[in-house]
C-alpha positions in Angstrom: -71.9 62.8 -91.3 -71.4 59.0 -91.6 -67.6 58.4 -91.4 -67.5 56.1 -94.8 -65.1 57.5 -97.2 -66.3 56.3 -100.6 -64.0 55.6 -103.7 -63.6 59.0 -105.9 -66.5 59.6 -108.5 -65.7 58.6 -112.3 -67.9 58.4 -115.6 -67.9 55.9 -118.3 -65.1 58.0 -120.2 -62.7 57.9 -117.3 -63.0 61.3 -116.3 -63.1 61.8 -112.5 -64.8 64.5 -110.8 -63.7 67.0 -108.3 -66.0 70.2 -108.8 -69.4 70.9 -108.0 -71.6 74.0 -109.2 -74.2 74.4 -106.7 -77.2 76.7 -107.8 -78.7 78.3 -105.0 -81.6 80.0 -106.5 -82.7 80.5 -110.3 -83.8 84.1 -109.7 -81.7 87.1 -110.8 -82.1 90.9 -110.1 -80.2 91.8 -113.8 -81.7 91.4 -117.0 -78.6 90.4 -119.3 -79.7 90.5 -122.7 -78.1 87.1 -123.4 -79.4 85.4 -120.5 -82.8 86.7 -119.0 -83.5 90.1 -120.8 -87.0 90.2 -120.0 -86.1 89.7 -116.3 -86.8 86.7 -114.1 -90.3 85.4 -114.4 -91.3 83.0 -111.7 -92.7 79.7 -113.0 -96.1 78.4 -111.5 -96.1 75.1 -110.0 -92.1 75.0 -108.9 -90.8 72.9 -106.0 -89.1 75.6 -103.2 -85.6 76.1 -103.5 -83.6 73.7 -101.5 -83.0 74.8 -97.8 -79.5 75.3 -96.2 -79.9 71.9 -94.6 -80.8 69.9 -97.7 -77.9 71.6 -99.4 -75.8 70.3 -96.9 -76.7 67.0 -97.1 -76.0 66.9 -101.0 -72.7 68.6 -100.5 -71.6 66.1 -97.7 -72.6 63.3 -100.6 -70.7 64.6 -102.8 -67.3 65.6 -100.9 -67.5 61.9 -99.8 -67.5 61.4 -103.5 -64.0 63.0 -103.5 -65.5 66.3 -104.9 -63.8 68.8 -103.2 -64.2 72.2 -104.9 -67.6 73.8 -104.5 -68.8 76.7 -106.4 -72.1 78.5 -105.5 -74.0 80.0 -108.3 -77.2 81.0 -109.7 -79.0 83.0 -111.2 -77.9 85.6 -108.7 -76.9 83.8 -105.3 -76.7 86.3 -102.9 -80.4 87.3 -103.5 -81.4 84.6 -101.4 -81.8 86.6 -97.8 -79.7 83.2 -96.1 -76.6 83.6 -98.6 -74.4 84.0 -95.7 -75.7 81.2 -93.7 -75.3 79.0 -96.9 -71.9 79.8 -97.1 -71.1 79.5 -93.3 -72.8 75.9 -93.9 -71.2 74.6 -96.5 -67.7 75.9 -95.7 -67.7 73.5 -92.9 -68.2 70.2 -94.6 -65.6 68.0 -94.0 -63.7 67.5 -97.4 -64.7 70.7 -98.9 -61.4 72.4 -99.4 -62.4 75.5 -101.5 -65.3 77.4 -101.8 -66.5 79.7 -104.4 -69.1 81.7 -106.0 -70.1 83.4 -109.2 -72.1 86.8 -108.7 -73.0 89.9 -110.7 -71.4 91.8 -107.6 -74.2 94.0 -107.0 -74.0 93.3 -103.0 -69.9 92.7 -103.3 -68.7 96.0 -101.9 -70.8 96.1 -98.4 -70.8 92.1 -97.8 -67.3 91.1 -99.2 -65.5 91.0 -95.3 -69.1 89.0 -94.0 -68.5 86.4 -96.9 -65.1 86.0 -96.5 -65.5 85.8 -92.8 -68.0 82.9 -93.2 -65.9 80.9 -95.4 -65.8 82.1 -99.0 -62.4 81.5 -100.4 -63.3 82.7 -104.3 -65.3 85.2 -106.3 -66.0 85.1 -109.8 -67.8 88.5 -110.9 -69.7 89.0 -114.2 -68.9 92.3 -116.1 -69.5 92.1 -119.7 -68.0 95.7 -120.6 -66.1 98.3 -118.8 -68.0 101.2 -120.7 -70.5 102.2 -118.4 -73.8 102.9 -121.0 -72.9 99.8 -122.3 -73.1 97.5 -119.2 -76.5 99.7 -118.5 -77.6 98.4 -121.6 -76.6 94.4 -121.3 -77.7 94.4 -117.7 -80.4 96.5 -117.0 -78.4 98.3 -114.5 -76.5 101.4 -114.6 -73.9 100.0 -112.1 -70.8 99.1 -113.1 -69.1 101.7 -110.9 -70.5 99.5 -107.6 -69.5 96.4 -109.0 -66.0 97.7 -109.7 -65.9 98.8 -106.2 -66.9 95.4 -105.2 -64.1 93.8 -107.0 -61.3 96.1 -105.2 -63.2 95.6 -101.7 -62.8 91.6 -102.6 -59.0 92.3 -103.1 -58.6 94.5 -100.3 -60.4 91.7 -97.7 -58.2 88.8 -99.3 -60.1 86.6 -101.1 -58.0 83.6 -102.7 -58.7 84.6 -106.0 -60.7 87.3 -107.7 -62.2 86.5 -111.6 -64.3 88.5 -114.0 -66.2 87.0 -116.6 -66.6 88.4 -119.8 -69.3 87.0 -122.0 -67.6 87.2 -125.8 -69.9 89.5 -127.8 -69.8 91.9 -130.7 -68.6 94.9 -128.6 -64.9 93.7 -128.1 -63.1 96.6 -129.9 -60.0 98.3 -129.3 -61.2 101.0 -126.9 -62.7 97.9 -124.9 -59.4 95.9 -125.1 -57.8 98.9 -123.8 -59.7 99.4 -120.9 -59.6 95.6 -119.6 -55.8 95.8 -120.2 -56.1 98.9 -118.1 -58.1 97.2 -115.4 -55.8 94.3 -115.0 -52.5 96.3 -115.1 -52.4 96.9 -111.3 -55.2 94.7 -109.8 -54.3 90.7 -109.5 -57.3 89.4 -111.0 -57.9 87.0 -113.5 -60.0 88.2 -116.5 -61.8 85.6 -118.4 -63.4 85.7 -121.7 -66.3 83.1 -122.2 -67.6 82.5 -125.7 -71.2 83.4 -126.0 -73.4 79.9 -125.8 -76.4 78.9 -127.1 -79.4 78.3 -125.0 -82.9 77.3 -126.1 -84.2 81.3 -125.0 -81.5 83.1 -126.9 -80.7 81.0 -130.2 -81.5 83.7 -132.9 -79.5 86.7 -130.8 -76.7 84.5 -130.3 -76.0 83.6 -133.7 -75.6 87.6 -134.3 -73.8 88.3 -131.5 -71.3 85.2 -131.1 -67.5 85.9 -131.6 -64.8 83.1 -131.7 -62.2 82.9 -128.9 -59.8 83.1 -131.6 -60.6 86.9 -131.4 -58.9 86.9 -127.9 -56.3 84.3 -128.9 -54.8 86.4 -131.9 -54.8 89.7 -129.5 -53.1 87.9 -126.5 -50.2 86.4 -128.8 -49.6 89.6 -130.6 -49.0 91.5 -127.4 -46.9 88.6 -126.2 -49.1 87.0 -123.3 -48.2 83.3 -122.6 -50.4 80.9 -121.6 -50.3 79.3 -117.8 -50.6 75.7 -116.8 -53.7 74.6 -115.2 -54.2 74.0 -111.6 -55.5 70.8 -109.9 -59.3 71.5 -109.8 -59.6 74.4 -112.1 -62.1 74.8 -114.8 -61.8 75.1 -118.4 -60.2 78.3 -118.8 -56.8 78.9 -120.4 -55.2 81.9 -118.5 -52.3 84.2 -120.0 -49.7 86.3 -118.0 -47.8 89.1 -119.5 -44.8 90.4 -117.3 -46.0 94.0 -117.2 -49.6 93.3 -115.6 -50.5 92.6 -112.3 -53.6 90.2 -113.5 -54.1 87.6 -116.3 -56.5 87.3 -119.1 -58.2 84.0 -120.2 -60.5 82.5 -122.5 -63.1 79.6 -122.0 -64.3 78.1 -125.2 -66.7 75.6 -125.1 -66.9 75.7 -129.0 -63.4 74.5 -129.3 -62.8 70.7 -130.3 -61.8 68.5 -127.3 -63.8 71.3 -124.7 -65.3 68.5 -122.6 -62.4 66.0 -122.5 -61.3 67.1 -119.3 -64.6 67.9 -117.8 -64.3 67.8 -114.1 -67.4 69.2 -112.8 -71.2 68.4 -111.8 -74.2 70.6 -111.2 -76.9 70.6 -108.8 -79.9 72.9 -109.6 -81.8 75.0 -107.0 -84.4 72.4 -106.8 -82.0 69.5 -106.2 -81.7 68.0 -109.8 -78.3 66.5 -110.8 -77.4 67.7 -113.9 -74.3 66.1 -115.6 -74.0 68.4 -118.2 -75.0 72.4 -118.3 -76.4 71.2 -121.9 -77.8 68.1 -121.4 -81.4 66.5 -121.7 -82.7 67.4 -118.2 -81.7 66.1 -114.7 -82.0 63.2 -112.0 -84.2 64.5 -109.1 -82.1 63.8 -106.0 -84.4 66.2 -103.9 -86.5 63.1 -101.9 -83.3 61.9 -100.9 -82.1 65.3 -99.1 -84.6 64.8 -96.5 -83.1 62.9 -93.7 -79.1 62.6 -92.8 -79.7 58.8 -92.8 -80.4 58.9 -96.6 -76.5 59.6 -97.2 -75.6 55.8 -98.6 -78.6 55.8 -100.8 -77.9 59.1 -102.0 -74.2 58.4 -102.9 -75.4 55.4 -104.4 -77.7 57.3 -106.5 -75.1 59.8 -107.6 -73.2 56.9 -108.9 -75.8 55.4 -110.8 -76.4 58.2 -112.7 -72.9 58.7 -114.1 -72.5 56.4 -116.6 -74.9 58.3 -118.5 -72.8 61.8 -118.6 -72.2 61.7 -122.0 -68.7 62.5 -124.0 -69.6 65.8 -124.6 -72.3 68.7 -125.5 -73.7 69.0 -128.7 -73.3 73.2 -129.3 -71.4 72.7 -132.3 -74.2 71.2 -133.7 -76.5 73.7 -132.6 -78.5 71.5 -130.0 -78.7 72.9 -126.1 -80.1 70.0 -125.1 -83.1 70.8 -122.2 -81.2 74.3 -121.0 -83.6 77.1 -121.5 -81.3 79.8 -120.0 -77.9 79.8 -118.4 -79.7 81.1 -115.2 -81.5 77.9 -114.8 -79.1 75.5 -113.8 -76.1 78.0 -112.7 -74.5 78.2 -116.1 
């Protein structure tokens, strides 16, 4: 890697960037109702997914621009047979100080130690309900017990952070709330509710299922949970702590006013497109600049040139999802 350390990356709105979300695949083995209800369908004519070497060149460039937190996403990143090699390679990139992944957790129980040893620091696991029948209905798989075992194994092997992502839908009743509180009572995990986001493929379904984050805020306030300060490099979640619980409960509310004001992240798709926003209008294809190590400076220049085009915010409140067909397409 060239020794030159470049100045940090900023956009035209004064926001500085420390966080890259890298989708390693758009494939997924689950069929979640809000994302891929009919399962993953391979599109004809698409370029192959990025190789480990192409990913490494991309991450070196972003690290040279000051991005130090890297999250591996999908689709489901662990469906790639070379996921451990990807993790090990990217964990060794100079300047990357934190490596995380988001997963549906189907392989976590058996591979948590392997991935921790490869350099993975943190893991986010998707669980949209703790009701087994509801989990099977949402995901298409009766594997809730396996996923929970994976979370417990991740805690056992010593990941720095273990988080649970829950899409906030109409099923959040008193019984589900009680199950979640019991889950975090003795587990030091961060349980995050995420407002259900509209995409081009789920617009009608989303309109009937979406719930406001105010539902969660009201419950937390009523029960004495206290908002915690954000850590450096953190995502947009507001986490709440309670003295009677080992874990925390948080909220990611993309429909809230000002949500994008502190954006610190960029996205690279599994085929090499730079996305300045999850809900933007397409992406900048960087793949041709990921073929050789001697393209490093040219790649950095291309990333810099793209930054003034980053919008001040998404347009979800106006019913505009940009070019995003579904959340698996660029690593939601």
